[in-house]
FIKOLZA-1660 file (N, C-alpha, C; in steps of 0.1 Angstrom, whole numbers, plus 5000, padded with zeros to 4 digits):
% residues 78
   i   px   py   pz ch aa at
   1 5008 4988 5000  A  X  N
   1 5000 5000 5000  A  X CA
   1 5009 5012 5000  A  X  C
   2 5007 5021 4990  A  X  N
   2 5015 5033 4990  A  X CA
   2 5010 5043 5001  A  X  C
   3 5020 5050 5006  A  X  N
   3 5017 5060 5017  A  X CA
   3 5013 5073 5010  A  X  C
   4 5003 5073 5002  A  X  N
   4 4999 5086 4995  A  X CA
   4 4983 5086 4996  A  X  C
   5 4978 5097 5000  A  X  N
   5 4964 5099 5000  A  X CA
   5 4958 5102 4987  A  X  C
   6 4947 5095 4983  A  X  N
   6 4941 5097 4970  A  X CA
   6 4934 5111 4969  A  X  C
   7 4929 5116 4980  A  X  N
   7 4921 5128 4979  A  X CA
   7 4930 5141 4981  A  X  C
   8 4939 5141 4991  A  X  N
   8 4947 5153 4994  A  X CA
   8 4961 5152 4988  A  X  C
   9 4965 5140 4984  A  X  N
   9 4979 5139 4979  A  X CA
   9 4990 5139 4989  A  X  C
  10 4986 5139 5002  A  X  N
  10 4997 5139 5012  A  X CA
  10 5005 5127 5011  A  X  C
  11 5018 5128 5013  A  X  N
  11 5028 5117 5012  A  X CA
  11 5038 5119 5023  A  X  C
  12 5047 5109 5024  A  X  N
  12 5057 5110 5035  A  X CA
  12 5066 5122 5033  A  X  C
  13 5070 5128 5045  A  X  N
  13 5079 5138 5045  A  X CA
  13 5092 5133 5051  A  X  C
  14 5104 5139 5048  A  X  N
  14 5116 5134 5053  A  X CA
  14 5123 5145 5061  A  X  C
  15 5131 5140 5071  A  X  N
  15 5138 5149 5079  A  X CA
  15 5148 5142 5088  A  X  C
  16 5152 5148 5099  A  X  N
  16 5162 5142 5107  A  X CA
  16 5156 5139 5121  A  X  C
  17 5160 5127 5127  A  X  N
  17 5158 5125 5141  A  X CA
  17 5170 5130 5148  A  X  C
  18 5168 5138 5158  A  X  N
  18 5179 5144 5165  A  X CA
  18 5179 5139 5179  A  X  C
  19 5190 5132 5182  A  X  N
  19 5192 5126 5196  A  X CA
  19 5195 5136 5206  A  X  C
  20 5196 5132 5219  A  X  N
  20 5200 5141 5230  A  X CA
  20 5214 5146 5228  A  X  C
  21 5223 5138 5222  A  X  N
  21 5237 5143 5219  A  X CA
  21 5237 5151 5206  A  X  C
  22 5226 5153 5200  A  X  N
  22 5224 5161 5188  A  X CA
  22 5230 5155 5175  A  X  C
  23 5231 5141 5176  A  X  N
  23 5235 5134 5163  A  X CA
  23 5222 5133 5155  A  X  C
  24 5224 5134 5142  A  X  N
  24 5212 5134 5133  A  X CA
  24 5212 5121 5125  A  X  C
  25 5201 5115 5124  A  X  N
  25 5199 5103 5115  A  X CA
  25 5186 5106 5107  A  X  C
  26 5186 5101 5095  A  X  N
  26 5174 5104 5087  A  X CA
  26 5162 5096 5091  A  X  C
  27 5150 5102 5090  A  X  N
  27 5138 5095 5093  A  X CA
  27 5127 5100 5084  A  X  C
  28 5115 5093 5085  A  X  N
  28 5104 5096 5076  A  X CA
  28 5092 5099 5085  A  X  C
  29 5084 5109 5080  A  X  N
  29 5072 5113 5087  A  X CA
  29 5061 5108 5078  A  X  C
  30 5055 5097 5082  A  X  N
  30 5044 5091 5073  A  X CA
  30 5030 5097 5077  A  X  C
  31 5022 5099 5067  A  X  N
  31 5008 5103 5069  A  X CA
  31 5000 5092 5075  A  X  C
  32 4990 5095 5082  A  X  N
  32 4981 5085 5088  A  X CA
  32 4971 5080 5077  A  X  C
  33 4976 5070 5070  A  X  N
  33 4968 5064 5058  A  X CA
  33 4959 5053 5062  A  X  C
  34 4947 5054 5058  A  X  N
  34 4937 5043 5061  A  X CA
  34 4930 5039 5048  A  X  C
  35 4925 5027 5048  A  X  N
  35 4918 5022 5036  A  X CA
  35 4903 5021 5041  A  X  C
  36 4894 5029 5034  A  X  N
  36 4880 5030 5037  A  X CA
  36 4872 5026 5025  A  X  C
  37 4861 5019 5028  A  X  N
  37 4851 5015 5018  A  X CA
  37 4839 5024 5019  A  X  C
  38 4835 5030 5008  A  X  N
  38 4823 5038 5008  A  X CA
  38 4813 5033 4997  A  X  C
  39 4800 5035 5000  A  X  N
  39 4790 5032 4990  A  X CA
  39 4789 5044 4981  A  X  C
  40 4791 5042 4968  A  X  N
  40 4789 5052 4958  A  X CA
  40 4776 5050 4951  A  X  C
  41 4766 5058 4956  A  X  N
  41 4752 5056 4952  A  X CA
  41 4750 5059 4937  A  X  C
  42 4757 5069 4931  A  X  N
  42 4756 5072 4917  A  X CA
  42 4759 5061 4908  A  X  C
  43 4769 5053 4912  A  X  N
  43 4773 5042 4903  A  X CA
  43 4768 5028 4908  A  X  C
  44 4761 5028 4920  A  X  N
  44 4756 5016 4925  A  X CA
  44 4766 5005 4929  A  X  C
  45 4778 5010 4935  A  X  N
  45 4788 5001 4939  A  X CA
  45 4796 5007 4950  A  X  C
  46 4804 4998 4957  A  X  N
  46 4813 5003 4967  A  X CA
  46 4827 5007 4960  A  X  C
  47 4833 5017 4966  A  X  N
  47 4847 5021 4962  A  X CA
  47 4855 5020 4975  A  X  C
  48 4868 5015 4973  A  X  N
  48 4877 5015 4984  A  X CA
  48 4888 5025 4981  A  X  C
  49 4889 5035 4991  A  X  N
  49 4898 5046 4989  A  X CA
  49 4909 5045 4999  A  X  C
  50 4921 5050 4995  A  X  N
  50 4932 5051 5004  A  X CA
  50 4933 5066 5008  A  X  C
  51 4930 5068 5021  A  X  N
  51 4928 5082 5025  A  X CA
  51 4936 5085 5038  A  X  C
  52 4941 5097 5040  A  X  N
  52 4947 5101 5052  A  X CA
  52 4935 5104 5062  A  X  C
  53 4938 5104 5075  A  X  N
  53 4928 5107 5085  A  X CA
  53 4921 5120 5083  A  X  C
  54 4929 5130 5078  A  X  N
  54 4923 5143 5075  A  X CA
  54 4913 5142 5064  A  X  C
  55 4916 5134 5053  A  X  N
  55 4908 5133 5042  A  X CA
  55 4895 5125 5045  A  X  C
  56 4896 5116 5055  A  X  N
  56 4883 5109 5059  A  X CA
  56 4873 5119 5065  A  X  C
  57 4878 5129 5072  A  X  N
  57 4870 5139 5078  A  X CA
  57 4864 5148 5066  A  X  C
  58 4872 5150 5056  A  X  N
  58 4868 5158 5045  A  X CA
  58 4857 5151 5037  A  X  C
  59 4858 5138 5036  A  X  N
  59 4848 5130 5029  A  X CA
  59 4835 5131 5037  A  X  C
  60 4836 5130 5050  A  X  N
  60 4824 5131 5059  A  X CA
  60 4817 5145 5057  A  X  C
  61 4825 5155 5054  A  X  N
  61 4820 5169 5053  A  X CA
  61 4814 5171 5039  A  X  C
  62 4821 5167 5029  A  X  N
  62 4816 5171 5015  A  X CA
  62 4808 5160 5008  A  X  C
  63 4809 5148 5013  A  X  N
  63 4802 5136 5007  A  X CA
  63 4811 5128 4998  A  X  C
  64 4808 5116 4997  A  X  N
  64 4816 5107 4989  A  X CA
  64 4816 5110 4974  A  X  C
  65 4804 5114 4969  A  X  N
  65 4803 5117 4955  A  X CA
  65 4813 5129 4951  A  X  C
  66 4813 5139 4959  A  X  N
  66 4821 5151 4956  A  X CA
  66 4836 5147 4958  A  X  C
  67 4839 5138 4968  A  X  N
  67 4853 5134 4970  A  X CA
  67 4858 5126 4958  A  X  C
  68 4850 5117 4953  A  X  N
  68 4854 5109 4941  A  X CA
  68 4855 5118 4929  A  X  C
  69 4847 5128 4928  A  X  N
  69 4848 5138 4917  A  X CA
  69 4862 5145 4918  A  X  C
  70 4866 5149 4930  A  X  N
  70 4879 5155 4932  A  X CA
  70 4890 5146 4928  A  X  C
  71 4889 5133 4933  A  X  N
  71 4900 5124 4930  A  X CA
  71 4901 5122 4915  A  X  C
  72 4890 5121 4908  A  X  N
  72 4890 5119 4893  A  X CA
  72 4896 5132 4886  A  X  C
  73 4893 5143 4892  A  X  N
  73 4898 5156 4886  A  X CA
  73 4913 5157 4887  A  X  C
  74 4918 5150 4898  A  X  N
  74 4933 5150 4899  A  X CA
  74 4939 5140 4890  A  X  C
  75 4931 5132 4884  A  X  N
  75 4937 5121 4875  A  X CA
  75 4938 5108 4881  A  X  C
  76 4931 5106 4893  A  X  N
  76 4932 5093 4900  A  X CA
  76 4921 5083 4895  A  X  C
  77 4924 5071 4897  A  X  N
  77 4914 5060 4893  A  X CA
  77 4906 5057 4906  A  X  C
  78 4893 5054 4904  A  X  N
  78 4885 5050 4915  A  X CA
  78 4877 5038 4910  A  X  C
% end
């Protein structure tokens, strides 16, 4: 599963973990990615979306039809 949100496009960020002695090692800041299944009434089927936790709240706010329209506008497959 890729660590990229289909709706917002958020992906891992990179940076440094800094220890108490101030030594730096590289690390990754992963988004909170979840796989959610929604009923898409317009097409009469379920869709499984890979979303960040923030995008799940966005889908709750704008609705699954509008969210799928945004994903398709970005060029994503649903």
